[in-house]
C-alpha positions in Angstrom: 87.8 113.3 99.5 91.0 111.3 99.1 93.6 111.7 96.4 94.4 108.6 94.3 96.8 107.7 91.6 96.1 104.9 89.1 98.4 103.3 86.5 96.8 101.1 83.9 98.4 98.8 81.4 96.2 98.3 78.4 96.4 95.7 75.7 98.9 96.5 72.9 96.5 95.8 70.1 94.5 99.0 70.9 95.0 101.8 68.3 95.6 105.3 69.5 92.0 106.4 69.0 90.8 103.5 71.0 93.1 104.4 73.9 91.8 108.0 73.8 88.2 106.7 73.8 89.0 104.5 76.8 90.5 107.4 78.6 87.5 109.6 77.9 85.1 106.9 79.3 87.3 106.7 82.4 87.1 110.5 82.8 83.3 110.3 82.5 83.1 107.6 85.2 85.2 109.7 87.6 83.2 112.9 87.1 79.8 111.0 87.2 80.7 109.7 90.7 81.4 113.2 91.9 85.1 112.8 91.6 87.6 115.3 90.2 90.2 114.4 87.7 93.5 116.2 88.5 95.9 114.8 85.9 95.9 112.2 83.2 98.8 111.1 80.9 99.1 108.5 78.2 102.7 107.2 78.7 102.5 105.2 75.5 103.4 101.7 74.4 106.2 100.1 76.4 107.8 96.7 76.6 106.8 94.6 79.6 109.4 93.1 81.9 107.5 89.8 81.8 104.6 88.4 79.8 101.0 89.2 80.9 98.9 86.6 79.2 100.5 86.5 75.8 101.3 90.3 75.7 104.9 91.4 75.5 104.1 95.1 75.6 101.3 97.3 76.8 100.0 100.9 76.7 100.5 102.7 80.0 98.0 105.3 81.2 98.3 107.4 84.4 95.5 109.1 86.3 95.5 111.3 89.4 92.1 112.1 90.9 90.1 113.0 94.0 87.3 110.7 95.0 85.5 108.7 97.6 85.8 105.0 98.3 82.7 104.3 96.3 84.3 105.6 93.2 87.3 103.4 93.9 85.2 100.3 94.1 83.4 101.2 90.8 86.7 101.8 89.0 88.1 98.5 90.3 85.1 96.7 89.1 85.3 98.3 85.7 88.9 97.4 85.4 88.3 93.8 86.4 85.5 93.2 83.8 87.2 95.2 81.0 88.9 93.1 78.4 91.3 96.0 77.4 93.0 96.3 80.8 95.9 93.9 81.4 96.9 95.3 84.9 95.8 98.1 87.1 97.2 99.6 90.3 95.6 102.4 92.4 97.2 103.9 95.5 96.1 106.5 97.9 98.4 109.6 98.1 99.2 110.7 101.5 99.8 114.4 102.2 103.0 114.2 104.1 104.7 117.3 105.4 108.4 117.4 105.0 110.2 118.2 108.2 113.2 120.4 108.0 116.3 119.0 109.5 117.6 120.8 112.4 121.3 121.6 112.3 123.3 119.4 114.6 125.0 121.1 117.5 128.7 121.5 117.1 130.6 119.3 119.5 133.2 121.2 121.6 136.7 120.7 120.2 138.9 118.6 122.3 142.0 120.3 123.4 145.2 118.2 123.3 147.2 118.1 126.5 150.2 120.4 126.4 153.3 118.6 125.4 156.0 118.4 128.1 158.5 121.2 127.9 161.6 120.1 126.2 164.9 121.0 127.7 
């Protein structure tokens, strides 16, 4: 199963209990499709950089979960038909290994030519 991260922007007219209810429904959808919710955070109400519809602000919600491509399709469909979601973005998280940098070999010091003997 692949790891995914999703950020949602919800309509600002939602009250806090409605946001929590939406998050709970999303959790149920993930677990019902044999997915595993790793992390979820409600980032809160923030001002948007540009208008989305007529909304000047939105409620940001973050999820990190494991799932299969079928779950991703179902979530994308749910987001597109939901009237509470302004925007959504889901990305696959790659498991990259960080390579250690090898120390560079020291260059041999250049020796200056001996100065001519002064008389």
